[in-house]
matplotlib code that plots the C-alpha trace (Angstrom):
import matplotlib.pyplot as plt

x = [-22.0, -21.1, -17.2, -17.6, -19.4, -16.0, -13.9, -15.7, -16.0, -12.1, -11.2, -13.5, -11.3, -8.6, -9.2, -9.2, -5.9, -4.5, -5.1, -4.5, -1.1, -0.5, -0.7, 1.8, 5.1, 7.7, 8.9, 5.2, 5.4, 8.0, 6.7, 3.9, 6.0, 9.1, 5.4, 3.9, 7.4, 7.1, 4.3, 4.9, 7.9, 5.7, 3.3, 5.4, 5.5, 1.6, 2.0, 4.2, 1.7, -1.0, 0.9, 1.9, -2.0, -2.8, -0.1, -1.3, -4.5, -3.9, -1.5, -4.1, -6.8, -4.1, -4.0, -7.8, -8.3, -8.2, -5.2, -2.9, -2.5, -1.1, 1.0, -0.6, -2.4, -4.8, -4.1, -0.3, -0.4, -2.2, -0.2, 3.1, 2.4, 3.4, 2.7, 5.0, 5.4]
y = [-18.6, -15.8, -15.1, -11.3, -14.3, -16.4, -13.1, -11.9, -15.7, -16.1, -12.7, -13.8, -16.6, -14.3, -11.9, -15.2, -16.7, -12.9, -13.2, -16.7, -15.5, -13.0, -15.2, -17.3, -17.5, -17.4, -20.5, -21.5, -19.2, -20.3, -24.3, -22.6, -21.0, -24.0, -26.7, -23.6, -23.7, -28.0, -28.5, -25.4, -27.6, -31.0, -29.3, -27.6, -29.5, -29.2, -25.4, -25.2, -27.2, -25.6, -21.9, -23.5, -24.5, -20.7, -18.9, -21.0, -20.3, -16.2, -16.5, -18.3, -15.7, -12.5, -14.2, -14.2, -10.8, -7.7, -6.6, -10.0, -9.1, -5.8, -6.9, -3.7, -3.7, -1.0, -2.6, -2.8, 0.5, 1.6, 0.0, 0.5, 4.1, 2.8, -0.7, -4.0, -7.0]
z = [7.1, 5.1, 4.7, 6.9, 10.0, 9.5, 10.0, 13.3, 14.6, 14.0, 15.6, 18.2, 19.1, 18.1, 20.9, 23.0, 22.5, 22.8, 26.7, 27.0, 25.1, 27.2, 30.5, 29.1, 30.1, 27.8, 28.0, 27.3, 24.2, 22.8, 22.7, 21.2, 18.1, 17.8, 17.4, 14.6, 12.7, 13.1, 11.7, 8.4, 8.0, 8.1, 5.6, 3.2, 0.8, 0.4, 1.1, -1.9, -3.8, -3.1, -3.7, -6.8, -8.2, -6.6, -9.2, -12.3, -11.5, -11.5, -14.3, -16.5, -15.2, -16.0, -19.3, -20.4, -18.8, -21.2, -19.2, -19.9, -23.8, -22.5, -19.4, -18.1, -15.2, -13.4, -10.1, -10.5, -11.9, -8.6, -6.5, -7.9, -10.1, -13.1, -14.9, -14.0, -15.9]

ax = plt.figure().add_subplot(projection="3d")
ax.plot(x, y, z, "-o")
ax.set_aspect("equal")
plt.show()
């Protein structure tokens, strides 16, 4: 399955979920939010670890890029209008 197909499939699930969510009571929605919050808290250590790995990979990629040597990134310059360090 391509990335585009995956995104389209997820969009279909999201649309179906939005219909069900619109029909849910406040109590049901609050219960779902509490369950999601509990799941995020339970997975927080793994999420933080994975984020750290992603950050380290990004730093390594930046250091090996032509812009890593200068500290100037064309993307950051485009976003912020000036170099950021």
